[in-house]
SERO-4910 file (N, C-alpha, C, O; in steps of 0.05 Angstrom, whole numbers):
BEGIN
 pado doro    nc1    nc2    nc3   cac1   cac2   cac3    cc1    cc2    cc3    oc1    oc2    oc3
  Unk    A    494   -130    283    492   -139    256    498   -115    238    489    -92    243
  Unk    A    513   -121    216    522   -100    199    498    -94    180    480   -110    176
  Unk    A    500    -69    169    477    -59    151    477    -76    125    456    -83    115
  Unk    A    501    -82    113    502    -97     89    491   -125     92    476   -135     75
  Unk    A    499   -137    115    489   -164    121    458   -164    125    444   -182    116
  Unk    A    447   -143    138    419   -142    141    403   -138    115    382   -149    112
  Unk    A    415   -122     96    403   -118     71    402   -144     55    382   -151     42
  Unk    A    425   -161     57    426   -186     43    404   -206     53    391   -219     38
  Unk    A    401   -206     80    383   -224     92    354   -217     87    336   -234     85
  Unk    A    349   -190     85    321   -181     80    312   -187     52    287   -187     47
  Unk    A    330   -192     34    322   -198      5    311   -226      4    300   -234    -16
  Unk    A    314   -243     25    303   -270     24    274   -270     31    262   -291     33
  Unk    A    261   -246     35    233   -246     41    215   -256     19    192   -264     24
  Unk    A    225   -256     -6    209   -267    -29    221   -293    -38    217   -300    -61
  Unk    A    235   -307    -21    247   -333    -30    224   -355    -32    204   -354    -19
  Unk    A    229   -374    -50    208   -394    -54    203   -413    -31    181   -424    -28
  Unk    A    223   -416    -15    220   -433     10    205   -415     31    213   -393     37
  Unk    A    182   -428     41    166   -411     59    179   -407     86    176   -385     98
  Unk    A    194   -426     95    207   -423    123    230   -400    120    233   -384    138
  Unk    A    244   -400     97    265   -379     95    252   -351     92    262   -332    104
  Unk    A    231   -349     76    218   -323     73    205   -313     99    205   -289    104
  Unk    A    194   -332    115    182   -325    142    203   -314    160    199   -294    173
  Unk    A    226   -327    160    248   -319    177    259   -290    169    265   -274    186
  Unk    A    260   -286    143    269   -259    134    248   -238    142    256   -216    150
  Unk    A    222   -244    139    203   -224    147    202   -218    177    196   -196    186
  Unk    A    207   -240    193    207   -235    222    232   -218    229    231   -202    247
  Unk    A    255   -223    216    278   -206    221    273   -177    213    282   -158    227
  Unk    A    259   -172    192    252   -145    183    234   -132    205    237   -109    212
  Unk    A    215   -147    215    196   -136    235    212   -130    260    206   -110    273
  Unk    A    231   -147    269    247   -141    292    262   -116    290    263   -100    309
  Unk    A    275   -110    267    291    -86    264    272    -62    259    281    -39    261
  Unk    A    247    -67    252    230    -44    251    224    -32    279    220     -8    282
  Unk    A    225    -51    299    220    -42    327    245    -34    341    245    -17    358
  Unk    A    267    -46    333    293    -40    348    309    -16    334    315      4    347
  Unk    A    315    -19    309    330      1    295    323      2    265    337    -10    249
  Unk    A    302     17    258    293     17    231    312     31    211    309     29    187
  Unk    A    331     46    223    349     60    204    369     41    190    380     48    169
  Unk    A    373     17    200    391     -2    186    376    -14    162    389    -24    144
  Unk    A    350    -15    161    336    -27    140    335     -7    115    341     17    117
  Unk    A    329    -20     93    324     -4     69    298     12     72    280      5     88
  Unk    A    296     33     56    272     49     60    246     35     54    226     40     68
  Unk    A    246     17     34    221      2     28    213    -18     49    190    -27     50
  Unk    A    233    -26     65    227    -47     87    220    -34    113    211    -48    131
  Unk    A    222     -8    117    217      5    142    187      7    148    180      9    171
  Unk    A    171      6    128    142      8    132    134     37    136    151     55    132
  Unk    A    109     41    144     98     68    149    110     78    175    111     64    194
  Unk    A    118    103    176    129    116    200    107    120    221     87    133    216
  Unk    A    111    107    244     93    109    266    104    127    288    127    135    288
  Unk    A     86    133    306     94    151    329    115    137    346    132    150    359
  Unk    A    115    110    347    134     95    363    163     98    349    183    102    363
  Unk    A    164     95    323    188     98    308    201    125    310    226    128    310
  Unk    A    184    146    312    195    173    315    209    178    341    228    193    342
  Unk    A    199    165    363    210    168    389    232    149    394    245    150    415
  Unk    A    237    131    376    257    109    381    286    121    377    291    135    357
  Unk    A    303    115    395    331    123    393    347     97    395    348     84    415
  Unk    A    361     91    371    377     66    372    402     68    390    416     88    389
  Unk    A    406     47    405    429     47    425    452     31    412    449     12    397
  Unk    A    477     41    421    500     26    411    507      2    429    492     -4    448
  Unk    A    529    -11    422    536    -36    437    543    -28    467    561    -12    471
  Unk    A    530    -39    486    533    -34    514    523     -9    524    527     -2    547
  Unk    A    509      6    507    497     33    516    471     28    530    455     12    521
  Unk    A    466     44    550    441     42    565    427     70    563    439     91    559
  Unk    A    401     69    567    384     93    566    365     92    589    341     90    584
  Unk    A    374     94    615    356     94    637    339    119    639    348    140    632
  Unk    A    315    115    648    296    137    652    285    138    680    282    117    693
  Unk    A    280    162    689    271    166    717    240    169    716    229    178    736
  Unk    A    226    163    696    199    163    693    188    141    673    203    129    659
  Unk    A    162    138    673    149    119    655    139    134    631    127    155    633
  Unk    A    145    123    607    135    135    582    106    134    581     94    113    585
  Unk    A     93    157    574     65    158    573     50    163    599     25    162    600
  Unk    A     65    168    621     52    172    647     37    200    647     21    205    665
  Unk    A     42    218    627     29    244    628     -2    243    625    -16    262    631
  Unk    A    -12    220    615    -41    217    610    -55    208    635    -80    210    636
  Unk    A    -40    198    655    -54    187    678    -67    209    695    -88    205    707
  Unk    A    -53    232    697    -65    254    713    -91    263    701   -110    268    717
  Unk    A    -93    266    676   -117    273    664   -139    253    667   -162    260    670
  Unk    A   -131    227    667   -151    206    671   -161    206    699   -184    201    704
  Unk    A   -143    212    720   -153    213    747   -171    236    751   -191    234    766
  Unk    A   -165    260    739   -182    283    742   -209    278    730   -229    287    741
  Unk    A   -210    264    708   -235    258    694   -252    239    712   -277    241    713
  Unk    A   -239    219    725   -252    200    743   -263    215    767   -286    211    775
  Unk    A   -247    233    779   -257    249    801   -282    266    795   -301    269    810
  Unk    A   -280    277    771   -302    294    761   -327    277    757   -350    285    764
  Unk    A   -323    253    746   -345    236    741   -358    227    768   -382    227    770
  Unk    A   -340    220    787   -351    211    813   -366    233    828   -386    228    842
  Unk    A   -356    258    825   -370    280    837   -397    285    825   -417    292    838
  Unk    A   -397    283    798   -423    285    784   -443    265    793   -466    271    797
  Unk    A   -433    239    796   -451    219    805   -462    224    833   -485    218    839
  Unk    A   -445    233    851   -455    240    879   -475    262    878   -495    261    892
  Unk    A   -470    282    862   -491    304    860   -517    293    849   -538    301    859
  Unk    A   -515    276    830   -540    265    819   -555    248    839   -580    248    840
  Unk    A   -541    232    855   -553    216    876   -566    233    896   -588    227    905
  Unk    A   -552    256    905   -564    273    925   -589    286    914   -609    289    928
  Unk    A   -588    295    889   -611    308    878   -634    290    875   -656    298    880
  Unk    A   -628    264    867   -651    244    864   -662    237    892   -686    233    894
  Unk    A   -645    236    912   -655    229    940   -674    251    949   -694    246    962
  Unk    A   -667    277    943   -684    299    951   -710    299    936   -730    308    947
  Unk    A   -711    291    912   -734    293    895   -752    267    897   -774    266    886
  Unk    A   -742    247    912   -758    222    913   -785    226    927   -805    213    920
  Unk    A   -785    243    947   -810    245    964   -830    263    950   -853    264    959
  Unk    A   -821    277    928   -842    295    915   -855    279    892   -880    277    892
  Unk    A   -839    268    873   -850    255    850   -841    225    851   -817    220    852
  Unk    A   -859    207    850   -853    178    849   -865    166    823   -889    169    818
  Unk    A   -848    154    808   -857    143    783   -862    114    787   -845    100    798
  Unk    A   -885    103    779   -893     75    781   -893     60    754   -901     37    753
  Unk    A   -883     72    733   -884     60    706   -858     48    701   -837     59    706
  Unk    A   -859     23    690   -835      9    682   -822     22    657   -798     22    654
  Unk    A   -840     32    640   -830     43    616   -813     67    621   -793     72    608
  Unk    A   -821     84    641   -804    106    648   -777     99    659   -758    113    654
  Unk    A   -776     75    672   -750     67    684   -732     57    662   -708     62    663
  Unk    A   -745     44    642   -728     34    618   -716     59    603   -693     59    595
  Unk    A   -734     80    600   -724    103    586   -702    118    602   -684    128    590
  Unk    A   -705    118    628   -683    131    644   -656    115    642   -635    126    641
  Unk    A   -659     88    641   -635     72    638   -621     78    612   -597     82    611
  Unk    A   -638     79    590   -626     85    564   -612    112    563   -590    115    552
  Unk    A   -626    131    576   -614    158    576   -588    158    592   -569    173    585
  Unk    A   -586    143    614   -562    141    630   -539    128    613   -516    137    615
  Unk    A   -546    108    597   -525     94    581   -516    113    559   -492    115    553
  Unk    A   -534    128    547   -525    146    526   -507    168    538   -487    176    526
  Unk    A   -515    179    562   -498    198    575   -469    188    581   -449    201    578
  Unk    A   -469    163    591   -442    151    596   -425    147    571   -401    151    572
  Unk    A   -438    140    549   -422    138    525   -412    165    515   -389    167    506
  Unk    A   -430    185    518   -421    212    510   -397    222    528   -378    235    519
  Unk    A   -399    215    553   -378    224    572   -353    210    565   -332    223    566
  Unk    A   -353    184    557   -329    169    551   -316    181    524   -292    182    521
  Unk    A   -333    188    505   -322    199    480   -310    227    486   -289    233    476
  Unk    A   -325    243    502   -313    269    508   -287    267    525   -269    283    521
  Unk    A   -284    247    542   -258    242    556   -237    235    538   -214    244    541
  Unk    A   -243    218    518   -223    209    500   -214    233    482   -190    236    477
  Unk    A   -233    249    474   -225    273    458   -209    293    473   -191    306    463
  Unk    A   -216    295    499   -200    315    516   -172    306    520   -153    322    518
  Unk    A   -168    280    525   -140    270    529   -124    272    504   -101    279    505
  Unk    A   -136    266    480   -122    270    454   -115    299    450    -93    306    441
  Unk    A   -133    318    458   -128    345    455   -106    355    473    -89    372    464
  Unk    A   -105    345    498    -84    352    517    -57    342    507    -37    357    509
  Unk    A    -56    318    496    -30    306    486    -20    323    462      4    328    459
  Unk    A    -39    332    444    -29    348    421    -19    376    431      1    386    420
  Unk    A    -32    388    450    -25    415    458      2    416    473     16    436    472
  Unk    A      8    395    488     34    395    504     58    391    486     56    376    466
  Unk    A     80    404    492    105    400    479    119    376    490    110    363    509
  Unk    A    142    370    478    157    345    488    168    350    516    168    332    533
  Unk    A    178    375    522    188    380    548    167    380    569    171    371    591
  Unk    A    143    391    562    121    391    582    111    362    587    104    356    610
  Unk    A    110    346    568    103    317    572    124    303    591    117    289    609
  Unk    A    149    308    587    170    297    604    167    305    632    166    289    650
  Unk    A    165    332    636    162    341    664    137    331    677    138    325    701
  Unk    A    114    329    663     90    319    675     92    289    682     82    280    702
  Unk    A    106    274    663    110    246    669    127    241    694    122    223    710
  Unk    A    148    259    696    165    255    720    150    261    746    153    246    766
  Unk    A    135    281    746    119    288    770     99    266    778     96    260    801
  Unk    A     87    255    758     67    235    764     80    209    772     69    194    789
  Unk    A    105    202    761    118    177    768    129    179    796    130    159    810
  Unk    A    137    203    806    148    205    832    129    211    854    136    206    877
  Unk    A    106    222    849     87    230    870     64    210    872     47    214    890
  Unk    A     61    191    856     38    174    856     46    145    858     68    138    849
  Unk    A     30    128    870     33     99    870     15     88    847    -10     89    850
  Unk    A     27     77    827     12     68    804     -2     42    809      9     24    822
  Unk    A    -26     39    800    -41     13    804    -39     -3    777    -28      5    757
  Unk    A    -52    -27    779    -52    -45    756    -67    -32    734    -59    -36    711
  Unk    A    -88    -17    739   -103     -3    719    -87     18    704    -91     22    681
  Unk    A    -69     31    719    -52     52    707    -32     38    687    -28     49    665
  Unk    A    -20     15    695     -2      2    677    -18     -8    651     -7     -7    629
  Unk    A    -42    -16    654    -58    -24    630    -63      0    612    -62     -2    588
  Unk    A    -68     23    624    -70     47    607    -44     53    592    -45     61    569
  Unk    A    -21     50    605      4     54    592     10     34    568     21     42    548
  Unk    A      1      9    572      3    -11    551    -14     -3    527     -6     -5    504
  Unk    A    -38      6    533    -56     14    512    -44     38    496    -46     39    471
  Unk    A    -32     57    510    -19     80    498      5     70    479      8     80    457
  Unk    A     20     51    489     43     42    473     32     28    447     43     32    425
  Unk    A     12     12    450      1     -2    426    -12     19    406    -11     15    382
  Unk    A    -23     40    417    -35     61    400    -12     76    385    -16     84    362
  Unk    A     12     79    398     33     92    384     44     75    360     52     85    339
  Unk    A     43     48    365     53     30    345     37     29    319     48     23    298
  Unk    A     10     34    322     -8     29    300    -23     54    292    -41     52    276
  Unk    A    -16     77    303    -32    100    299    -32    110    270    -53    113    258
  Unk    A     -8    114    258     -7    125    231    -16    103    212    -29    110    192
  Unk    A     -9     78    216    -17     56    198    -48     55    196    -59     51    174
  Unk    A    -61     57    217    -90     54    217   -102     77    200   -121     73    185
  Unk    A    -90    101    203    -99    124    188    -94    121    159   -111    129    143
  Unk    A    -71    111    151    -65    107    123    -82     86    110    -91     89     88
  Unk    A    -88     63    126   -105     42    115   -133     52    112   -146     45     92
  Unk    A   -143     69    130   -169     79    127   -172     98    103   -191     96     87
  Unk    A   -152    115    100   -152    131     76   -151    116     50   -165    123     31
  Unk    A   -135     94     49   -132     78     27   -158     63     20   -165     60     -4
  Unk    A   -172     53     40   -198     40     36   -218     58     25   -234     51      8
  Unk    A   -218     84     36   -238    104     26   -234    110     -2   -253    114    -17
  Unk    A   -207    113    -11   -200    119    -37   -208     97    -57   -217    102    -79
  Unk    A   -204     73    -48   -211     49    -65   -241     48    -69   -251     43    -92
  Unk    A   -256     52    -47   -286     52    -49   -296     74    -68   -315     70    -83
  Unk    A   -283     97    -67   -291    120    -85   -286    112   -114   -303    116   -131
  Unk    A   -262     99   -119   -256     91   -147   -276     70   -157   -285     72   -179
  Unk    A   -283     51   -140   -302     30   -148   -329     44   -154   -343     37   -174
  Unk    A   -336     62   -138   -362     76   -141   -364     92   -167   -384     91   -181
  Unk    A   -342    107   -173   -341    123   -197   -341    106   -222   -354    113   -242
  Unk    A   -326     82   -221   -327     65   -245   -354     52   -249   -363     51   -272
  Unk    A   -369     44   -228   -394     33   -231   -414     54   -242   -431     49   -259
  Unk    A   -413     78   -231   -431     99   -241   -424    106   -270   -442    111   -286
  Unk    A   -399    105   -278   -392    112   -305   -400     91   -324   -409     98   -346
  Unk    A   -398     65   -317   -408     45   -336   -438     45   -339   -449     37   -359
  Unk    A   -453     54   -318   -482     54   -321   -491     79   -337   -512     78   -350
  Unk    A   -476     99   -337   -483    124   -352   -471    123   -380   -474    143   -395
  Unk    A   -457    102   -389   -446    102   -416   -467    102   -438   -464    116   -458
  Unk    A   -488     86   -434   -509     85   -455   -523    112   -458   -526    122   -480
  Unk    A   -530    125   -435   -543    151   -437   -525    173   -449   -534    191   -463
  Unk    A   -499    170   -443   -480    191   -454   -478    187   -485   -478    207   -500
  Unk    A   -478    162   -495   -475    158   -523   -499    166   -538   -496    176   -561
  Unk    A   -523    164   -526   -548    174   -540   -549    205   -542   -558    216   -562
  Unk    A   -539    217   -520   -540    247   -520   -515    260   -531   -513    285   -530
  Unk    A   -496    245   -540   -471    256   -549   -475    274   -574   -465    296   -575
  Unk    A   -490    263   -594   -493    276   -619   -509    302   -616   -503    322   -628
  Unk    A   -530    301   -599   -547    324   -596   -531    347   -581   -535    370   -588
  Unk    A   -515    339   -561   -499    360   -547   -478    371   -565   -471    395   -562
  Unk    A   -466    356   -583   -445    367   -600   -456    383   -622   -444    403   -629
  Unk    A   -479    377   -634   -491    391   -655   -504    416   -646   -500    438   -657
  Unk    A   -520    414   -625   -537    437   -616   -520    457   -598   -521    481   -602
  Unk    A   -506    446   -579   -494    463   -559   -465    468   -565   -454    489   -559
  Unk    A   -452    449   -578   -422    452   -583   -405    450   -557   -383    461   -557
  Unk    A   -414    436   -536   -401    433   -513   -387    406   -510   -396    386   -523
  Unk    A   -367    405   -494   -352    379   -489   -366    364   -466   -373    376   -446
  Unk    A   -368    339   -470   -382    322   -449   -364    320   -426   -340    324   -428
  Unk    A   -376    314   -403   -361    311   -377   -343    288   -377   -322    289   -366
  Unk    A   -352    266   -390   -337    241   -390   -310    244   -406   -290    230   -399
  Unk    A   -311    261   -427   -285    266   -442   -266    281   -425   -242    276   -428
  Unk    A   -275    297   -408   -257    312   -391   -246    294   -368   -222    296   -361
  Unk    A   -262    277   -357   -255    260   -335   -239    235   -342   -230    220   -325
  Unk    A   -237    232   -369   -224    207   -378   -194    207   -371   -181    186   -369
  Unk    A   -183    230   -366   -156    232   -358   -151    217   -331   -130    204   -326
  Unk    A   -171    219   -315   -167    207   -286   -182    180   -283   -177    166   -264
  Unk    A   -199    173   -301   -214    148   -299   -205    127   -319   -197    134   -341
  Unk    A   -207    103   -312   -201     81   -329   -228     67   -337   -240     54   -320
  Unk    A   -235     71   -362   -262     62   -370   -260     32   -376   -240     22   -387
  Unk    A   -282     17   -370   -284    -11   -375   -292    -16   -404   -312     -5   -413
  Unk    A   -276    -32   -419   -281    -37   -447   -288    -68   -449   -279    -85   -434
  Unk    A   -304    -73   -469   -311   -101   -474   -292   -109   -496   -276    -93   -506
  Unk    A   -293   -135   -505   -275   -146   -525   -280   -134   -552   -261   -129   -567
  Unk    A   -305   -129   -559   -311   -119   -585   -300    -91   -591   -289    -84   -612
  Unk    A   -305    -74   -570   -295    -47   -573   -264    -45   -573   -253    -28   -587
  Unk    A   -251    -63   -558   -222    -63   -559   -212    -72   -585   -192    -61   -595
  Unk    A   -225    -92   -598   -217   -103   -623   -221    -82   -645   -204    -80   -663
  Unk    A   -242    -65   -643   -246    -43   -662   -223    -24   -662   -213    -16   -682
  Unk    A   -216    -16   -637   -194      3   -636   -168     -8   -645   -151      7   -656
  Unk    A   -163    -33   -641   -137    -45   -652   -137    -46   -682   -117    -41   -694
  Unk    A   -160    -54   -694   -161    -55   -723   -159    -27   -735   -146    -23   -755
  Unk    A   -172     -9   -722   -171     19   -732   -142     30   -732   -134     45   -749
  Unk    A   -127     22   -712    -99     31   -711    -80     17   -732    -58     26   -738
  Unk    A    -89     -5   -744    -72    -19   -762    -76     -9   -793    -62    -16   -811
  Unk    A    -97      8   -795   -103     17   -822    -79     37   -831    -70     53   -816
  Unk    A    -71     34   -857    -50     51   -869    -22     44   -858     -4     60   -860
  Unk    A    -19     21   -846      7     11   -836     17    -13   -851      2    -31   -859
  Unk    A     42    -14   -854     53    -37   -868     49    -63   -852     46    -63   -827
  Unk    A     48    -85   -866     42   -112   -853     65   -119   -834     88   -119   -841
  Unk    A     58   -125   -809     77   -131   -790     84   -162   -792     66   -179   -793
  Unk    A    109   -168   -792    118   -195   -794    146   -197   -806    160   -177   -810
  Unk    A    155   -222   -812    182   -225   -822    181   -219   -852    163   -227   -867
  Unk    A    203   -204   -860    204   -197   -889    213   -220   -906    232   -234   -899
  Unk    A    199   -223   -928    208   -246   -946    210   -234   -975    197   -214   -982
  Unk    A    226   -248   -990    231   -240  -1018    205   -244  -1034    190   -262  -1029
  Unk    A    200   -227  -1053    177   -230  -1070    183   -241  -1098    165   -244  -1115
  Unk    A    208   -248  -1103    215   -260  -1130    213   -290  -1128    202   -301  -1109
  Unk    A    223   -304  -1149    221   -332  -1149    238   -346  -1127    229   -367  -1117
  Unk    A    260   -335  -1121    276   -346  -1100    267   -335  -1073    281   -319  -1061
  Unk    A    244   -344  -1064    232   -331  -1041    244   -342  -1014    243   -328   -993
  Unk    A    255   -365  -1014    265   -376   -989    292   -364   -982    303   -348   -997
  Unk    A    301   -374   -958    328   -366   -949    349   -381   -963    345   -404   -971
  Unk    A    372   -369   -967    395   -382   -980    409   -399   -962    406   -399   -938
  Unk    A    426   -416   -975    443   -434   -958    464   -419   -942    472   -428   -921
  Unk    A    472   -395   -951    490   -379   -936    478   -370   -911    491   -370   -890
  Unk    A    451   -362   -912    438   -353   -888    433   -376   -868    434   -373   -844
  Unk    A    428   -401   -881    423   -423   -863    448   -432   -849    446   -443   -827
  Unk    A    471   -428   -861    496   -436   -848    502   -420   -822    516   -429   -804
  Unk    A    491   -395   -823    496   -376   -800    482   -388   -775    492   -385   -753
  Unk    A    459   -401   -780    446   -410   -757    452   -440   -750    442   -451   -729
  Unk    A    467   -454   -766    473   -482   -761    496   -485   -740    513   -467   -736
  Unk    A    495   -507   -726    516   -512   -706    543   -516   -718    545   -530   -739
  Unk    A    563   -503   -706    590   -504   -719    602   -532   -719    617   -538   -737
  Unk    A    595   -548   -700    606   -576   -699    596   -592   -724    610   -611   -732
  Unk    A    574   -584   -736    565   -597   -760    580   -588   -784    582   -603   -804
  Unk    A    591   -564   -783    605   -553   -807    635   -558   -808    648   -552   -828
  Unk    A    645   -568   -786    675   -571   -784    685   -590   -806    705   -583   -819
  Unk    A    673   -613   -810    685   -630   -831    683   -619   -859    701   -623   -876
  Unk    A    661   -604   -866    659   -592   -892    678   -570   -897    689   -567   -919
  Unk    A    684   -554   -875    703   -532   -878    732   -543   -881    748   -532   -896
  Unk    A    738   -564   -867    763   -577   -868    768   -588   -897    790   -586   -907
  Unk    A    748   -600   -909    751   -611   -936    753   -590   -956    766   -593   -977
  Unk    A    739   -567   -951    740   -544   -970    767   -531   -971    776   -521   -991
  Unk    A    780   -530   -947    807   -518   -945    827   -536   -959    847   -525   -970
  Unk    A    824   -561   -960    843   -579   -972    840   -584  -1002    854   -601  -1013
  Unk    A    822   -569  -1015    818   -572  -1045    842   -561  -1060    855   -543  -1050
  Unk    A    846   -573  -1083    866   -563  -1102    856   -540  -1116    833   -532  -1114
  Unk    A    875   -526  -1131    867   -503  -1146    850   -510  -1169    833   -494  -1177
  Unk    A    853   -535  -1181    836   -544  -1202    807   -548  -1192    788   -540  -1206
  Unk    A    803   -558  -1170    778   -563  -1158    763   -537  -1152    739   -535  -1157
  Unk    A    778   -518  -1143    766   -491  -1138    756   -478  -1165    736   -464  -1165
  Unk    A    773   -482  -1187    762   -470  -1212    737   -483  -1222    719   -469  -1233
  Unk    A    735   -509  -1219    711   -524  -1228    686   -514  -1211    664   -510  -1221
  Unk    A    691   -512  -1185    668   -503  -1168    659   -476  -1174    635   -471  -1172
  Unk    A    679   -457  -1181    671   -430  -1188    655   -429  -1214    636   -413  -1217
  Unk    A    664   -445  -1234    651   -447  -1260    623   -457  -1257    605   -446  -1270
  Unk    A    620   -477  -1242    592   -488  -1239    574   -469  -1225    550   -468  -1231
  Unk    A    583   -454  -1206    568   -434  -1192    559   -412  -1210    536   -403  -1209
  Unk    A    577   -402  -1227    570   -381  -1245    550   -390  -1267    533   -374  -1275
  Unk    A    552   -414  -1276    534   -425  -1296    505   -428  -1283    485   -422  -1295
  Unk    A    504   -437  -1258    479   -439  -1244    465   -414  -1240    441   -412  -1242
  Unk    A    480   -393  -1233    470   -367  -1229    460   -355  -1255    440   -341  -1255
  Unk    A    473   -361  -1277    464   -351  -1303    438   -364  -1311    420   -350  -1323
  Unk    A    435   -390  -1306    411   -404  -1313    386   -394  -1297    364   -393  -1308
  Unk    A    390   -386  -1272    368   -378  -1255    360   -350  -1262    337   -342  -1256
  Unk    A    376   -334  -1273    369   -306  -1282    350   -308  -1306    342   -287  -1316
***
């Protein structure tokens, strides 16, 4: 598909017919995944990790790989599992050795031990996730590629490994968007909080404004922050500001004559009248004789003299 054709089709995303707009949006979503460079900048969406690694292919071009994308995380995952299994074996051996010394007969102690084990498992999972993220950030692109090749050629991948790769691919597709949405929601909540606090403190600020200006001569904090905050106004305060701005200003409206002839003239009305209505009158006026023109001019001058 040509770039110009794609731009024309993407403009139907705001069409009034719902089926047409849905088709245009699905086309935009398809090219976001296949070749976002053909789209306009406003239609590409937020840049994700998946789009940065995407290389658009030409017609009939192939890009075969000798490894699986994202296979570099599997080795770290296996090492963590081996470490966890070794820790569990050590704990079992230690508990078996200590069973003949101390025996607990309380159910409450068993429940507490189970809760502690669950908390330890959760902490271990969080630590594993942080470690994998840290390893991915520390490795360069070439190191990731070499590690993925070695894992793909030396190991037999299980169904669990393929599920991990799918999770990694989905994470790349939504990683930056999730971060931007979280930051936007935090910013909106902060704005709502500042506006609510500001409206609550308006009454106290107005009471203390005169004292602070007369005694201390300092500028209040709300006057400084007004550059960044949008204060909530009621109808009465807005009307007062509007009326105060009208003082000393000429009356706004259509200008009219102040003399006796206050209305519009016939000449002004003719400018707004439809030309098809004036054609017969103009044709008759052009066919007048010289004597008729003299009489019409005399009558007009006499009428003007009377009105003065």
